[in-house]
N, C-alpha and C positions, 0 to 999 in steps of 0.2 A: 495625734496630739500626745505628748508625754503624759504619763499618769501624774507627774508632780504638778501639772497645771490643770488636769482634767477634773472640772467641778463635779461632773456627773458621778465620777468614781469617788473622789475624795469627800464629797458631801453625803454619800450614800450611808444608810444606817449601819450596814455591816462594817464598812471601813471605819467610820467614826467610833463605833463600838470597839473595834479591834485596836484602834489607837489608844482609847481609854484603858482597855484591859492590859495593854503592853507598855504603858507610858514609862515604867521604871526599868524595862528590860534593855539589854544591849541591842543596838540596832542591827548589828551584823547577825546576831542570833535570830532576830525576827525575820530578816530577809531569807533565811534558810529554813524557816519553819513552815512546812507545807499545810499546817492547820490554819494559818493566818490568811484570810482572803486578801488578794492583791498585796502579797507580803512585801514586795519591793517598795510600793508606795507607802504602806504603813510604816515600814522601817525608816524611810526617809523622813516622814512626818515626825515620828518619835524622836529621831536624832536631832532634828532642828527645834522641836518643842523643848527638849531637855536643855538645849543651849539657850533657849529663849527665856528660861526661868528668871534670869537676872537681867538680860538685855531688854526683853520685851515681856514683862510680867503680865500685862493686861491681855496681850495676845495669847500668852501661855494659858492663862486662866480660862479663856474662851475657846481654847483648842483651835485657834485659827489655822488656816492652811498657810504653810510657809515654804514657798519655792526656794531652793537653795541659793541661787544666784541673787535673788532679790533680798533674801535674808542677810547674806554677806555684805551687801552694799547699803543696808539700811542703817539709820541712826539708832541709838538706844532710845527707849522711851524717856529716860531721865534727861537726856540731852535735848530731845524734841520738845518736851514739856516746858522748858524754861525760857523759850523765846518770848521777849516782851512786846508782842504785837497783838492787837485785838481790834474789833470793830464789827460792822454789819456784815461785810462780805469780803472774801479773799479768793484769789485765783492761785492755785498751786500748779505751777507749770510742769512739775516733775514728781509725779505720784510715787512711782516705784512700789514698794510693799505697802505704802500708806501710813508709815509711822508718823511722819510730820503732818500728814493730812489729819490723822486721828487727833493729834495734839491741837492743831488749828481749830478743829471742830469744837473744842472746849471754849475757845476764845472768840469765835465768830458765829454769828447767827446762821450764815450760809457759807459753804465751802464748795468750790468747783475745782476738781482735781483732774489733771490730764495724764493719761498713760497711753502711749502709742502702741504698746504690746496688748493686743485685744485679749489674749488669754490671761495675762497678769491683771488687766483691768477687771476681768470677771472674778478673779480671785479676791481683789480688793473689795469689790461690791459685796461679795459673799461674806468676807471677814467683817465688814462694817455692820452687816446685819447680825452676825453672831454677837458683836459687842454692843448692839443696841444703839448704834450711831445713826441718826436719821436725817441729819442736816448736811450730808455730803453727797454731791453728785459727781460720779466718776465718768469722765468723757474719754472715749477711745480716740485720741488725736495727738499729733505732735504739737509742740508749743508753737512752731512756726505756722502751721496750718490754722490753728485755732485763733491766734492773734491776728492773722491776716483778715479774718472774717468776723472778728468779735465786735459787737456793738454795745455790749453790756458794760457798765461801769462798776469798778470794785474799789474798796477802801485800800486794799493792799494786794500786791502780787508777791508770791513767795516762790523761790526757785533754789533747788539744790542740783546744779548741773552735773551730768555724768563726767567724771574725771578720769575715765579709762578710754584709751584709744581702741580701735577695732582689734589691734594686736595684743591688747591687755596692758600696755604700758601706762604709767601714771601721767596725767596731765596737770599742770599747775596754772598756766596762763589762762585767763578768762576766755580769750578768743579761741582757744583750742578745745575748750570743753563743749559739751552738748546739753542744752542748746547754747549758742553763742549769745550771751546776754548783752554784750556791748552792741552787737549788730541788731538785736531786737529792741533795744532801749527806746527808740522812737515809737514803736507800736505799743510798748508797755506803758509809756508815759501818757499815751492817748486814752488809756482806759483806767489808770490808777495813779494817784498822786505820790504813792510811796511803794518801794520795792524792798523786800528782804532777800538777801543773797547769802546762801551758805557755801563756803569755800573750804578748800583743804587748809589745814593748819600750816602748811608750807607756804601759803600765799603771803606776800609781804604787805605789812600794814601801810607802809608809805605808798606803795603802789595803789592800794585801795583808795586812799585819800586823793591821790593824783587823778585817778580815773573817775571818781564819783563824788567828789567834794561838792557841797557840804554833806557830810555823812557821819553816822555813828559807826565806828568799827569796834567789834567786840571779839576778844580772844577768850575761849572757854577751855578750861581743863577739868577733868574728872579723875580723881584718884591718882594724881601725879602724871597724867597723860594729857597732852594738848589734843583736844578732840576736833575743834573746828574754829574757823574764823568767820564771823558773820558781819555783813554790811547792811546797814539800814539807811536808805537814801531819804532825802527830803528833810533832813535835820536843819535846825536853825544855824548851827555852826559845827565845825569838825570836833568830834569828841572821841577819845580812845577809852574803851571800857575793858576792864579785865575781870573775868568771873572765874573764881576758884570754887567750884561747886562743893558745898559743905563747909566752906571756910569764910568766904566773903566776896564782895564786889567793890571795885574802885574805879572812879572816873579820872581821867587825866586830860590835860590839854595836849595838843600834838607836840609842842616843844619839849614835853617831858621825855621824849625819845632821845633828845640831845643833851640830857642832864650830864653834868661833869662829874667824874669819879672824885671821891674825897678820901681815897685810901691812904696816901702817904707811905711811910715806911712800916713794914711789918714789925720791926723791932722797937717801935716807938713806945710800946707799953705792954702790960700784961693782959692778954686777951682771955676772956673767960667763956665766951659763947661764940659758936659758929652758927650762921644762919644760911640755910639753903633756900633761895627764892624759888617759888613754884614755877613750873615750866611756862605757865601762861604769862607771868611777869617777864620771864626771859624772852619769850617769843615776841611780846609786845615792845620789848626793849625799854621797859620802865622799871626794872629792878633797882637801878640807881636812884631814880626819882622816889621810889617807894621807901627805900631803906636808908638813904643818905642822912635824913634828919636824926636817925637813931643809932647808926652803926657806920663803920668804915667799910667801903665797898670799892673795888678796883675795876669792876667790869659788869656789864649787864648779864654776862654769861657765867660769872664766877660766884664766889661765896662772899658773905659779909661777916665781919667780926665786930664784937662789942665787949665792953667790960661789964655791962649791966644787962639784965634780961630786957627784951623788947617790952614796951609799955602795954601793948595789946596785939591782937592777931593782925598780922600784916601779910598773910599769904606765904609763910615760910615754915620750914621745919627747923627747929633749933636744937642744938646739942651743946652740952658742956664740954669744954676743952681741957684735956689733961696736959698736952704739950704741943708746942709748935717748933719745928726745926727744919733746917734746909735738908733737901733730899740728898743724903750721902749713903748710898747702898751698903758699903762695907761696914760702916758703923751701925746702921740699922739692922743689918743681918744678924748681928750677935743677939739682938733683942727679939727678933721675930722669926728666926729660923724654925721651921717645923710647925708653926702656929697657923691656925685658920683665921684669915683676915677678910673682913668685909670692907671694900674700898668704895668710897664715893669720889667720883672724878668730876672736876669742873675746870674749864678754861686752861687746859694744859695739853701738850702733845704726848705726855707720858701715858702709856696704856696700862690698864689694870693688870693684865696678864704679865706684862714686862716687869712691872713693879713687884708683883708676887714672886716672879722667877728670880729677880735680882736679890730679893730678901730671903730666898729659900723658903717661902711661905706657900700656903695653899688657900683655896677658897674655903671660907668658913665664917663662924660668928664668934670666935674667941676674942678677937680684937676688932675695933671699928676705927677706920682711918679715912681721912680726906686728903686728896692730893690736888694741888693746883700750882699755877705759875703766877707769881706776882713780881712786878718790876724786873722781869727777866730771870728770876731765880725760882727753882722748883722747891716747893715746900710740902712737908708731910705734917698733917695736923692729927694728932692722936685724940680720939673722942671717948668720952665715957660711954660705955656700952650699956644702954638702958635694958 
């Protein structure tokens, strides 16, 4: 067994002491230090604990064991903690490192979590003990095997299927992931009335409703990055929810994805503000529905423009506009040649590198610019650099 999974080694007093003493050191230096017991294992743990400070702060504080592959595939604690499900009992079909299991333990009286890798299951059991979590049972089993013989009833089933093939390529379709949730649905429905499914942010919202209606479909972003798409079955009706962590949450009817743009002509007035919808609004295809009452918007993937500030937080970054003009490189080059330009691109085939090259500019922060295509014309929008 590799040292990165070996509980006997990693939980020993000398190794845990070595991890603590070297927690701030460079991992490569630790691996070459002959004074450190099991130097390679200690170096690996220090490396991933350092990375866990922000992603998995509770695990970091408890100095949990962090096998590399399980760490890379895990959710952040921030993402795991915000799932809006609770009850008496939940079955987690895909334990992994146990980050979602740990979050579920806060909201359910009892959690049963499945991990088919026996060594990783041992790691999770040990980590739960370090963190003082006592209402989790980790079972060494595949989802398919456990469900086939399960007679217990649960309030919820949670699953975050493996979205990597044996060759390491990314999988998006539910039937290609492991476990195959669609194939297991009859067995799941026999033991729980509702299921929560975490999928890749690449998964299509419309497809989620087609496969599992009625359902709540939730698109989540953190710090400008779309993190996951969650499906909660058993809802009374189809609801699309967008969560921009740290900014707000909004609910939409499904027809909001077909909202009609209200942009019109760019030249129709003096625009003072540009609004960049969060990636979660764009992914859910509801940026138009969200912003059309307050601004002009031409596409779910583009910018919105307004003459007045937005009345309240709508999940956008907003900028003051200095100028809007059609993209004419020869004219713009006289103004921007040699300058450092930060460029925001949306809804255009123009590339940031090609625009900088055409303007004789370089990457930098002297100027802030947005580029987009509206009604077939390419536009440059110069923004006030905050």
